[in-house]
C-alpha positions, 0 to 999 in steps of 0.5 A, spaced: 682 289 764 680 295 760 676 295 754 677 298 747 679 306 747 673 310 746 672 313 739 670 320 739 663 321 735 661 328 732 653 329 731 653 334 725 646 337 723 647 339 716 643 345 712 642 350 717 639 356 714 635 352 709 629 354 712 626 357 719 624 350 721 631 347 720 634 353 723 630 353 729 630 345 730 638 345 730 638 351 735 634 347 740 638 341 739 644 344 740 641 348 746 640 341 749 647 339 747 644 333 743 649 336 737 656 337 737 656 341 730 652 344 725 653 346 718 650 352 714 648 354 707 651 361 706 647 362 700 640 361 703 637 368 704 636 366 711 644 365 713 645 372 716 639 372 720 640 365 722 647 366 724 645 371 730 641 366 734 646 361 733 652 365 736 649 364 743 650 357 742 657 358 740 660 354 746 656 348 745 656 347 738 661 347 732 659 351 726 662 350 719 660 351 712 656 347 708 659 348 701 653 348 696 653 347 689 646 343 688 641 346 692 636 351 689 640 357 692 646 355 688 642 354 682 640 361 683 647 364 684 648 361 677 653 356 679 649 350 681 647 344 678 642 338 680 646 333 683 646 328 677 649 333 673 654 335 678 656 328 679 657 327 671 661 333 670 666 331 676 666 324 672 667 327 665 673 331 667 671 335 673 669 342 674 673 348 672 678 349 677 678 357 677 671 358 677 670 353 683 675 357 687 671 363 686 665 359 688 669 356 694 672 363 696 665 367 696 662 362 700 667 362 705 667 370 705 659 369 706 660 365 712 665 369 715 661 376 714 655 373 718 659 369 723 665 373 724 670 368 724 672 362 720 668 356 720 670 350 724 669 345 719 667 344 712 663 339 709 658 339 702 651 339 701 650 332 698 658 331 699 660 336 693 666 337 697 669 331 694 667 332 687 673 333 682 674 340 680 671 342 687 676 338 692 682 341 689 681 348 690 677 347 696 683 344 700 688 349 697 684 355 699 683 352 706 690 352 707 692 359 704 686 362 708 687 359 714 694 355 714 695 351 720 689 353 723 685 350 717 678 348 719 677 340 719 674 337 712 669 332 712 671 326 708 665 321 707 670 314 707 674 311 712 681 312 712 685 307 710 687 302 715 681 304 720 
């Protein structure tokens, strides 16, 4: 008799490049094969510097974009909001789609310029990828930029029927 089918699990460490200690810890875990993925904060001034040593672990870990609207880096870039304000904006009509598209496009460009390839996945700092006015241009841009090879997108709720 066989047991239930095993379900794959991804262990992803968010916030790569937020600071030197976080990046070093994530690289150490990836080198020991304790992680399957990490997602990078490309608005951090550390991203370009921290991308290089992560490339050495490319065969051990998937690397994705940690889409950012709520960190101090996003606020310094001019589009960021504290999480509560971002949630209110999403609930009261959403973000301006044209402006959000430009921010998403810019963060994808920043990821690719340092990494040299598209992201393996996209998730969001504090799950902003799911907010109204952000999710729509994000999904559209992933389809337009990458077509059938689009990175996977994190959704923080189970699929219906699972």
